[in-house]
N, CA, C and O of each residue as an XYZ file, in Angstrom:
232
protein
N     -30.469     -8.484      6.834
C     -29.224     -7.578      6.556
C     -28.193     -8.508      5.902
O     -27.496     -7.944      5.059
N     -27.974     -9.649      6.080
C     -27.101    -10.447      5.146
C     -27.541    -10.236      3.624
O     -26.680    -10.224      2.744
N     -28.764    -10.085      3.359
C     -29.090    -10.130      1.922
C     -28.559     -8.951      1.318
O     -28.346     -8.958      0.105
N     -28.287     -7.817      2.092
C     -27.830     -6.680      1.487
C     -26.373     -6.902      1.209
O     -25.957     -6.225      0.268
N     -25.505     -7.671      1.784
C     -24.074     -7.879      1.824
C     -23.918     -8.823      0.730
O     -23.161     -8.560     -0.205
N     -24.623     -9.971      0.784
C     -24.396    -11.224     -0.130
C     -25.675    -11.465     -1.058
O     -26.531    -12.276     -0.703
N     -25.798    -10.730     -2.285
C     -26.941    -11.060     -2.910
C     -27.105    -12.277     -3.595
O     -26.092    -12.893     -3.926
N     -28.302    -12.752     -3.881
C     -28.593    -14.018     -4.398
C     -28.299    -14.086     -5.949
O     -28.116    -15.168     -6.507
N     -28.268    -13.049     -6.525
C     -28.038    -13.064     -8.018
C     -26.652    -13.344     -8.268
O     -25.738    -12.758     -7.688
N     -26.486    -14.306     -9.197
C     -25.133    -14.785     -9.507
C     -24.264    -13.710    -10.239
O     -23.036    -13.740    -10.165
N     -24.936    -12.770    -10.941
C     -24.081    -11.808    -11.650
C     -23.813    -10.869    -10.594
O     -22.671    -10.413    -10.651
N     -24.554    -10.421     -9.601
C     -24.003     -9.502     -8.598
C     -22.893    -10.091     -7.727
O     -21.939     -9.449     -7.287
N     -23.155    -11.509     -7.516
C     -22.073    -12.042     -6.836
C     -20.897    -12.086     -7.480
O     -19.860    -12.003     -6.822
N     -20.865    -12.217     -8.808
C     -19.658    -12.126     -9.585
C     -19.070    -10.835     -9.502
O     -17.871    -10.740     -9.240
N     -19.897     -9.659     -9.728
C     -19.332     -8.358     -9.628
C     -18.796     -7.899     -8.256
O     -17.939     -7.020     -8.160
N     -19.357     -8.555     -7.163
C     -18.837     -8.207     -5.873
C     -17.506     -8.937     -5.757
O     -16.648     -8.381     -5.071
N     -17.208    -10.102     -6.329
C     -16.165    -10.913     -6.202
C     -14.974    -10.149     -6.924
O     -13.905     -9.917     -6.359
N     -15.254     -9.801     -8.168
C     -14.220     -8.810     -8.942
C     -13.959     -7.478     -8.198
O     -12.843     -6.959     -8.226
N     -15.050     -6.906     -7.502
C     -14.635     -5.761     -6.738
C     -13.787     -5.971     -5.478
O     -12.949     -5.211     -4.993
N     -14.172     -7.106     -5.085
C     -13.164     -7.412     -3.715
C     -11.768     -7.748     -4.348
O     -10.772     -7.155     -3.932
N     -11.677     -8.636     -5.292
C     -10.325     -8.705     -5.894
C      -9.519     -7.648     -6.203
O      -8.313     -7.691     -5.960
N     -10.174     -6.471     -6.836
C      -9.555     -5.576     -7.332
C      -9.219     -4.540     -6.036
O      -8.295     -3.731     -6.121
N      -9.975     -4.638     -4.957
C      -9.691     -3.730     -3.888
C      -8.393     -4.468     -3.155
O      -7.531     -3.843     -2.538
N      -8.409     -5.909     -3.332
C      -7.309     -6.469     -2.468
C      -5.939     -6.170     -3.339
O      -4.878     -5.944     -2.758
N      -6.039     -6.186     -4.725
C      -5.003     -5.878     -5.481
C      -4.373     -4.388     -5.169
O      -3.178     -4.134     -5.018
N      -5.438     -3.503     -5.114
C      -5.059     -2.127     -4.901
C      -4.403     -1.908     -3.448
O      -3.439     -1.159     -3.285
N      -5.007     -2.625     -2.416
C      -4.291     -2.567     -1.266
C      -3.029     -3.135     -1.043
O      -2.232     -2.684     -0.220
N      -2.798     -4.252     -1.853
C      -1.401     -4.793     -1.900
C      -0.202     -3.876     -2.541
O       0.918     -3.698     -2.063
N      -0.739     -3.351     -3.742
C      -0.026     -2.329     -4.377
C       0.273     -1.085     -3.488
O       1.410     -0.616     -3.530
N      -0.549     -0.594     -2.792
C      -0.428      0.558     -1.808
C       0.547      0.163     -0.769
O       1.293      1.031     -0.315
N       0.620     -1.061     -0.344
C       1.428     -1.486      0.864
C       2.879     -1.555      0.364
O       3.858     -1.167      1.003
N       2.889     -2.165     -1.010
C       4.198     -2.232     -1.701
C       4.807     -0.768     -1.873
O       5.995     -0.594     -1.603
N       4.012      0.287     -2.316
C       4.422      1.439     -2.483
C       4.858      2.176     -1.232
O       5.838      2.921     -1.240
N       4.074      1.942     -0.098
C       4.523      2.472      0.979
C       5.792      1.968      1.567
O       6.595      2.735      2.098
N       5.981      0.678      1.478
C       7.178     -0.001      1.806
C       8.392      0.505      1.084
O       9.431      0.771      1.688
N       8.251      0.637     -0.238
C       9.271      1.259     -1.168
C       9.525      2.648     -0.645
O      10.672      3.032     -0.420
N       8.668      3.262     -0.487
C       8.794      4.816      0.025
C       9.540      4.866      1.326
O      10.356      5.755      1.569
N       9.226      3.828      2.216
C       9.782      4.132      3.552
C      11.449      3.547      3.418
O      12.321      3.939      4.192
N      11.676      2.686      2.455
C      13.067      2.186      2.208
C      13.864      3.515      1.597
O      15.038      3.752      1.882
N      13.126      4.278      0.788
C      13.878      5.346      0.218
C      14.211      6.362      1.145
O      15.278      6.976      1.132
N      13.165      6.554      2.058
C      13.404      7.651      3.077
C      14.547      7.226      4.173
O      15.262      8.037      4.761
N      14.584      5.874      4.328
C      15.650      5.598      5.108
C      17.072      5.745      4.524
O      18.030      6.085      5.218
N      17.156      5.457      3.144
C      18.516      5.620      2.506
C      18.789      7.066      2.536
O      19.909      7.443      2.879
N      17.799      7.986      2.183
C      17.949      9.436      2.009
C      18.539     10.041      3.536
O      19.417     10.897      3.638
N      17.808      9.352      4.710
C      18.325      9.851      5.880
C      19.722      9.393      6.213
O      20.431     10.132      6.895
N      20.138      8.320      5.818
C      21.454      7.596      6.019
C      22.507      8.613      5.108
O      23.574      8.951      5.620
N      22.160      9.049      3.813
C      22.928      9.932      3.153
C      23.062     11.367      3.802
O      24.130     11.980      3.799
N      21.965     11.824      4.324
C      21.878     12.990      5.100
C      22.896     13.013      6.244
O      23.729     13.906      6.394
N      22.726     11.793      7.147
C      23.619     11.777      8.377
C      25.015     11.745      7.910
O      25.886     12.329      8.555
N      25.301     11.056      6.758
C      26.698     10.996      6.390
C      27.151     12.391      6.089
O      28.204     12.776      6.597
N      26.457     13.187      5.308
C      26.839     14.543      4.884
C      27.177     15.320      6.150
O      28.226     15.939      6.329
N      26.194     15.218      6.979
C      26.302     16.149      8.318
C      27.613     15.626      8.840
O      28.483     16.481      9.009
N      27.878     14.521      9.092
C      29.123     14.063      9.701
C      30.439     14.434      8.861
O      31.466     14.886      9.369
N      30.273     14.207      7.676
C      31.487     14.612      6.637
C      31.829     15.960      6.718
O      32.998     16.331      6.609
N      30.589     16.970      6.964
C      31.112     18.393      6.787
C      31.201     19.010      8.183
O      31.230     20.227      8.367
N      31.243     18.068      9.180
C      31.683     18.550     10.502
C      30.388     19.185     11.234
O      30.639     19.839     12.246
N      29.277     19.092     10.917
C      28.157     19.915     11.702
C      27.849     19.335     13.020
O      27.251     20.035     13.838
N      28.192     18.140     13.311
C      28.009     17.819     14.659
C      29.047     17.143     15.440
O      28.851     16.876     16.626
């Protein structure tokens, strides 16, 4: 079973290493994007709350 996960061919090992590195980069980029989106949502919620209070809706 391990033979399927870690090939003995150096070229396959290199390809797997590159794939893993690119997947890690993509994962990090997605996490950063999600974090930035969450910050933007929080900013917009704050603006909305202020607008609601300023207009006397609550």
